[in-house]
C-alpha positions as CSV (number, residue, x, y, z in Angstrom):
1,M,28.2,-9.4,-41.0
2,A,27.7,-10.9,-37.7
3,Q,24.6,-11.2,-36.6
4,P,23.7,-10.2,-32.5
5,R,23.8,-12.8,-30.5
6,T,20.4,-14.1,-28.8
7,P,20.0,-16.1,-25.5
8,S,20.6,-19.9,-25.7
9,T,17.0,-21.2,-25.7
10,H,18.4,-25.0,-25.8
11,P,17.6,-27.0,-22.8
12,A,20.8,-28.2,-20.7
13,P,22.0,-31.3,-21.0
14,Q,20.7,-34.3,-18.8
15,G,23.7,-34.8,-17.1
16,A,24.6,-31.6,-16.1
17,T,24.7,-30.8,-12.4
18,P,24.9,-26.9,-10.7
19,G,28.4,-25.8,-9.6
20,W,29.0,-25.8,-5.8
21,R,28.7,-21.9,-5.4
22,A,24.8,-22.9,-6.8
23,R,24.3,-25.6,-4.6
24,I,25.2,-24.1,-1.6
25,A,22.9,-21.4,-2.1
26,Q,19.9,-23.6,-3.1
27,S,20.8,-25.6,-0.1
28,A,18.9,-25.2,3.5
29,F,22.1,-24.2,5.2
30,G,22.6,-21.6,2.5
31,Q,19.7,-20.4,2.6
32,R,19.7,-20.0,6.3
33,V,22.9,-18.2,6.1
34,A,21.8,-15.4,3.4
35,K,18.7,-15.1,5.4
36,Q,20.8,-14.2,8.5
37,I,23.8,-12.1,6.9
38,F,21.0,-10.2,4.4
39,Q,18.4,-10.3,6.6
40,T,16.0,-11.5,3.9
41,R,12.8,-11.9,5.9
42,G,10.2,-9.5,3.5
43,P,7.3,-7.7,5.2
44,E,6.6,-8.2,8.9
45,S,3.2,-7.3,10.1
46,G,2.6,-6.7,13.7
47,I,5.2,-5.7,15.7
48,A,8.7,-6.8,14.9
49,F,11.6,-6.9,17.7
50,L,15.5,-6.1,16.7
51,N,17.2,-9.2,18.9
52,Q,20.9,-9.3,19.2
53,R,21.2,-11.4,16.0
54,R,19.3,-8.6,14.2
55,V,21.6,-5.5,15.0
56,F,25.5,-5.5,13.1
57,V,28.2,-3.6,14.6
58,L,31.3,-2.5,12.7
59,P,33.8,0.3,13.2
60,S,32.9,3.3,11.3
61,S,35.6,5.4,9.0
62,A,36.3,7.6,12.4
63,G,36.6,4.1,14.3
64,L,39.0,3.0,11.7
65,M,41.4,6.1,11.9
66,Y,40.9,6.0,16.0
67,A,42.3,2.3,16.0
68,V,45.2,3.4,13.5
69,M,45.9,6.3,16.6
70,L,46.1,3.4,19.1
71,V,48.5,1.3,17.5
72,A,51.1,4.1,16.6
73,L,50.6,5.3,20.4
74,L,51.1,1.5,21.0
75,L,54.2,1.0,19.4
76,G,55.8,4.5,20.6
77,S,55.2,3.3,23.8
78,I,56.8,0.1,23.4
79,N,60.0,1.8,21.8
80,Y,60.1,4.2,24.5
81,S,59.2,2.1,27.3
82,L,56.8,4.9,28.5
83,S,54.4,3.8,31.4
84,L,52.2,6.6,31.0
85,G,51.9,5.7,27.2
86,F,50.8,2.3,27.6
87,A,48.2,3.6,30.3
88,L,46.5,6.3,27.8
89,T,46.9,3.6,24.8
90,F,44.8,1.0,27.1
91,F,42.6,4.2,28.4
92,L,41.6,5.1,25.5
93,A,41.1,1.8,24.1
94,S,38.8,1.0,27.0
95,V,36.8,3.9,25.8
96,A,36.5,2.4,22.4
97,W,35.4,-0.7,23.8
98,V,32.9,0.6,25.9
99,G,31.8,2.7,23.1
100,M,31.0,-0.2,20.8
101,F,28.3,-1.7,23.7
102,F,26.5,1.7,23.8
103,T,26.4,2.1,20.2
104,F,24.8,-1.8,20.3
105,R,22.4,-0.7,22.8
106,N,21.4,2.2,21.2
107,L,19.8,0.1,18.5
108,A,19.1,-3.3,20.0
109,H,16.1,-4.2,21.8
110,L,13.6,-2.0,19.9
111,H,10.4,-2.6,18.8
112,L,9.0,-1.4,15.6
113,R,5.5,-0.8,14.2
114,G,4.0,0.3,10.7
115,A,1.4,2.8,11.2
116,R,-0.2,4.4,8.1
117,V,0.6,6.1,4.8
118,E,-1.7,8.6,2.6
119,S,-2.2,7.5,-1.1
120,V,-0.1,9.8,-3.6
121,F,0.4,10.5,-7.2
122,A,3.1,8.4,-9.1
123,G,6.4,10.2,-9.2
124,D,5.7,11.7,-5.6
125,V,7.1,11.2,-2.7
126,A,5.2,9.0,-0.4
127,Q,5.1,9.4,3.6
128,F,5.6,6.4,5.5
129,Q,4.8,6.6,9.1
130,V,6.2,4.1,11.3
131,V,6.3,3.8,15.5
132,L,10.0,3.1,17.3
133,I,8.6,1.6,20.4
134,N,10.9,1.9,23.5
135,R,10.5,-0.6,26.3
136,N,13.7,0.1,28.1
137,G,14.6,2.3,30.7
138,F,17.4,4.5,28.8
139,D,16.7,7.1,26.3
140,R,18.1,6.4,22.6
141,F,19.6,9.1,20.4
142,A,20.2,9.9,16.9
143,V,18.5,6.5,15.3
144,R,18.5,7.2,11.6
145,L,16.0,5.7,9.3
146,R,16.2,5.2,5.3
147,A,14.3,3.1,2.8
148,D,15.4,5.1,-0.2
149,P,18.7,5.7,-1.3
150,G,18.1,8.7,-3.5
151,L,16.1,10.7,-0.3
152,A,17.9,11.8,2.7
153,P,17.5,10.0,5.8
154,V,15.2,10.7,9.0
155,F,16.3,10.2,12.9
156,A,14.5,9.4,15.6
157,N,15.1,10.0,19.4
158,P,13.2,7.4,21.0
159,L,12.9,8.3,24.8
160,A,12.5,5.6,27.8
161,R,9.7,3.8,27.8
162,S,7.8,5.7,24.8
163,E,6.5,5.2,21.5
164,T,8.1,7.8,18.7
165,L,6.4,8.3,15.3
166,A,8.7,8.7,12.5
167,T,8.1,9.7,8.8
168,V,10.2,7.8,6.1
169,P,10.1,9.3,2.6
170,V,9.9,6.8,-0.4
171,Q,9.9,8.0,-4.1
172,I,6.9,6.2,-6.2
173,A,7.7,5.5,-9.6
174,R,4.7,3.8,-11.0
175,R,1.1,3.6,-10.1
176,G,-0.8,0.7,-8.4
177,W,-0.2,-0.6,-5.1
178,Q,3.7,-0.4,-4.1
179,T,5.0,-1.9,-1.1
180,M,7.1,-0.4,1.0
181,P,10.7,-0.9,0.4
182,R,13.0,-2.3,3.5
183,I,14.4,0.4,6.0
184,T,17.9,0.7,7.1
185,L,18.4,1.6,10.7
186,N,21.6,2.8,11.9
187,T,23.4,5.2,14.3
188,R,26.9,6.3,15.5
189,F,25.7,7.2,19.0
190,P,27.7,8.2,21.2
191,L,31.2,8.2,20.1
192,G,30.7,8.0,16.5
193,L,33.5,5.0,16.0
194,W,31.3,2.5,15.7
195,H,28.4,1.8,13.3
196,A,25.2,-0.3,14.2
197,W,22.7,-1.1,11.9
198,A,19.4,-3.7,11.2
199,Y,17.1,-4.2,8.6
200,W,13.3,-4.5,9.0
201,Q,10.5,-4.1,6.6
202,P,7.4,-3.1,7.7
203,D,4.0,-4.7,6.0
204,L,2.8,-1.4,4.6
205,R,1.7,-0.8,1.2
206,V,0.4,2.5,-1.0
207,L,-1.8,3.2,-3.5
208,A,-0.2,5.6,-6.1
209,Y,-2.7,7.1,-9.0
210,P,-1.7,7.9,-12.0
211,T,0.0,11.0,-12.9
212,P,-1.9,14.0,-13.8
213,A,-1.2,14.6,-17.2
214,P,-0.5,18.6,-18.1
215,A,-3.0,21.2,-17.5
216,G,-4.4,22.2,-21.2
217,E,-6.2,18.8,-22.4
218,A,-10.1,19.9,-23.7
219,L,-12.5,17.9,-21.5
220,P,-14.4,15.5,-23.6
221,V,-17.5,16.8,-25.6
222,G,-19.1,13.5,-27.1
223,N,-20.3,10.4,-25.4
224,A,-18.3,6.8,-26.2
225,D,-21.0,6.2,-29.0
226,G,-20.3,9.5,-30.6
227,S,-23.3,11.2,-29.9
228,E,-23.0,14.9,-28.5
229,D,-23.0,14.6,-24.9
230,A,-25.6,17.3,-24.1
231,S,-25.0,17.0,-20.6
232,H,-21.7,18.3,-20.8
233,G,-20.7,22.1,-19.4
234,G,-20.6,23.3,-15.9
235,P,-23.6,25.3,-14.4
236,G,-26.8,26.4,-15.3
237,S,-27.1,29.1,-17.6
238,E,-30.5,30.9,-16.7
239,D,-29.3,33.6,-14.7
240,Y,-25.8,35.6,-15.1
241,A,-24.2,35.7,-11.6
242,G,-20.9,37.2,-12.5
243,I,-17.0,36.5,-13.5
244,R,-14.9,33.5,-12.1
245,P,-11.3,32.1,-13.5
246,Y,-11.9,29.6,-15.9
247,F,-11.5,26.0,-15.5
248,A,-11.0,23.2,-17.6
249,S,-14.2,21.6,-17.6
250,D,-16.1,25.0,-18.7
251,S,-17.6,25.5,-21.7
252,V,-15.8,27.6,-24.3
253,R,-19.4,29.0,-25.0
254,H,-19.2,30.9,-21.4
255,L,-16.0,32.7,-21.6
256,A,-16.3,36.5,-20.7
257,W,-14.2,38.1,-23.4
258,K,-15.4,41.8,-22.9
259,A,-14.3,40.9,-19.2
260,M,-10.7,39.5,-20.6
261,A,-10.2,42.4,-22.9
262,R,-10.3,44.6,-19.7
263,V,-7.9,42.4,-17.8
264,P,-4.3,43.3,-17.9
265,S,-3.0,40.0,-16.7
266,G,-4.5,38.0,-19.3
267,E,-6.3,35.6,-17.2
268,V,-8.6,33.2,-18.9
269,L,-12.4,34.1,-17.0
270,T,-15.5,33.0,-17.8
271,K,-19.2,33.8,-16.9
272,L,-20.9,32.0,-13.5
273,F,-24.7,31.4,-14.2
274,D,-27.1,30.1,-11.2
275,G,-30.6,28.9,-11.3
276,G,-30.0,26.3,-13.4
277,S,-29.5,22.5,-13.1
278,Q,-25.8,21.0,-12.6
279,R,-25.0,19.1,-16.0
280,E,-22.7,16.5,-16.1
281,V,-19.7,15.7,-17.7
282,W,-18.6,11.6,-18.6
283,L,-14.7,10.8,-18.5
284,D,-14.3,7.7,-20.9
285,L,-11.5,5.6,-21.6
286,A,-13.3,5.3,-24.8
287,L,-12.7,9.2,-25.8
288,V,-9.4,9.5,-25.2
289,P,-7.2,10.0,-28.4
290,A,-6.5,6.6,-30.0
291,H,-2.8,7.3,-30.6
292,M,-2.4,7.3,-26.7
293,G,-0.6,4.5,-25.0
294,L,-3.1,3.6,-21.8
295,E,-0.8,4.9,-19.1
296,P,-0.7,8.4,-20.9
297,A,-4.8,7.5,-21.6
298,L,-5.0,7.0,-17.4
299,C,-2.4,10.5,-17.0
300,L,-5.2,12.4,-18.9
301,L,-8.2,11.1,-17.0
302,T,-6.7,11.9,-14.0
303,R,-6.3,15.4,-14.9
304,W,-10.0,15.5,-16.2
305,V,-11.2,14.4,-12.9
306,L,-9.0,16.9,-10.9
307,D,-10.2,19.6,-13.2
308,C,-13.9,18.5,-12.9
309,E,-13.5,19.0,-9.3
310,S,-11.7,22.0,-9.1
311,G,-14.6,23.7,-11.3
312,Q,-17.3,21.9,-9.4
313,S,-18.7,19.8,-12.2
314,S,-20.6,16.7,-11.6
315,Y,-18.7,13.7,-13.4
316,G,-18.8,10.0,-13.7
317,L,-16.0,8.0,-15.0
318,R,-16.2,4.9,-17.6
319,L,-13.1,2.3,-17.5
320,G,-14.5,-0.4,-19.6
321,N,-17.4,-2.4,-17.5
322,N,-16.3,-0.3,-14.4
323,V,-18.7,2.9,-14.6
324,I,-19.0,5.4,-11.7
325,Q,-22.1,7.2,-11.6
326,P,-21.5,11.3,-12.1
327,A,-21.1,13.0,-8.9
328,R,-19.1,15.4,-6.9
329,G,-16.9,15.8,-3.4
330,A,-13.8,14.2,-2.0
331,A,-15.4,10.4,-1.7
332,H,-16.1,10.8,-5.3
333,R,-12.8,11.6,-6.6
334,E,-11.2,9.2,-4.6
335,A,-13.0,6.5,-5.9
336,C,-12.3,7.9,-9.6
337,L,-8.7,7.8,-8.8
338,I,-8.8,4.2,-7.0
339,A,-10.2,3.1,-10.3
340,L,-8.0,4.7,-12.7
341,A,-5.0,3.5,-10.4
342,Q,-6.1,-0.3,-10.3
343,Y,-6.8,-0.4,-14.0
344,G,-5.6,-3.4,-15.8
345,I,-3.2,-4.2,-12.4
346,P,-3.8,-7.6,-11.2
347,P,-5.2,-7.6,-7.3
348,A,-1.9,-7.5,-5.3
349,R,-3.3,-10.0,-2.4
């Protein structure tokens, strides 16, 4: 049986030289040409300016059909010696030529600036906000921005001497710090016969939290050393205060079985107590089932953080040497999610 081929690990011969394509690509001239053609600039901080060299113009599909029509009109006018046919042909050609100038002007000399972006969970769509600054005395229309080919583009109409905020969606696939991909700006205004485009990558990053695991996994009931966590649970149990919906952070000992039997919808309810001290829940990476990998474990911890916050339980987080003391609130939830998002990932900068 033939063995599968594996990549060769032998070094190249001493006298071997790269081909002419590789030499051109590696030369300074080739890198300058590639930078101009493919606009490989990388993230741009501050305000970017779309000068003439950054805007490209080509006929659109409608423009190509328009050109075919002009050639047919010209051939017909020559064949039948039609003076009005020549006039119509040259007039339509002039309209297309002037349209190219206005299409180019609709995009050129724009100033661009990155604004902000909110953190999201991995798998969600991040909304990157960018600003289009029009410092000229004329309005611009139908400027399309797109950074993710799988999502619909957004349109902006930068008015004269004003700033326009545009929100560009990008699908975030994994957790951690993610840089914004390159944005393609294009327009076909005003006639649709020409397609002008430019590239820009703002210096924006988004922090993606781990994707929360599906609800239903019980919270940990022990500490990392195997001892029973006496502080686990929900509200104190001194004074009965009523019934409320069940949260995953609640103790199963407080389930309101009689009340649930009277509810036809089958909703899970728990008893609410007042007067006791708020007890603490420790969320520890060491308490996650051993058969889970790192990413599923972080997803499960993310779900527990959200459940504890919605269940109004005081909770802490242990990720190896990183310990966040028990607390509650939006700031504490954010600190826990940031720690989960960055765990095991080297600093980006």
